[in-house]
N, C-alpha and C positions, 0 to 999 in steps of 0.2 A: 825190176821192182820187187821188194820183199812182200810176202803175203801179209795182209792186214785183216784183222777180225775185231768184232765188237767185244768189249770186255763185259762179261755177264756177271750179274750180282750173285754172290755165293749164297745169299739167303733165299731170294725168290726166283732166281735163274732167268730173269728178264734182262734185256739189253740195257746198258747204261749209256751215257753220252760220251764214253771214252773208247777210242780205237787203239789197239796195240799191234805192233809188228811182231813177227816171230822171234826177233832178237831183242825185244824190249825187256828191260829189267827195272823193277820198281822195288823200293824198300820203304816200309812203313807208310804206304800211300793211303790217305783217307778217301776211300771210295764212297761216293754218295749215290744211292739208288733213287731215282725220281718216282719209281713205281711203289716201292714199299716204304719210302721216306726214312731210310735208316742209313747211318754212316758206319763203315767198318774199316778197320786197318787191314791192308793186305800187302803181301809181297808177291811179285811176279817175276819168274825166271824161266826162260825157254818155253813161254806160253803156258806155264803151269801157275795156277793161282793158289797161294797159301794164305789162309786167314790167321791173323795174329790175335791171340786171345790175351787181352790185357787183364791183369788182376784188378779186382774192384777196389777202388780207393776210398 
């Protein structure tokens, strides 16, 4: 079985309700953090989290 870990919020660094495997890939995923109550777009590739900064509309 592949190693699984909790996806951490890039803002407050607490656990979210999402688990990812080491081979998980996400693109433009809207991650919601129940602790800081913010939603942020992320990309995940090879267990690395990249925050997507959207231009203000």
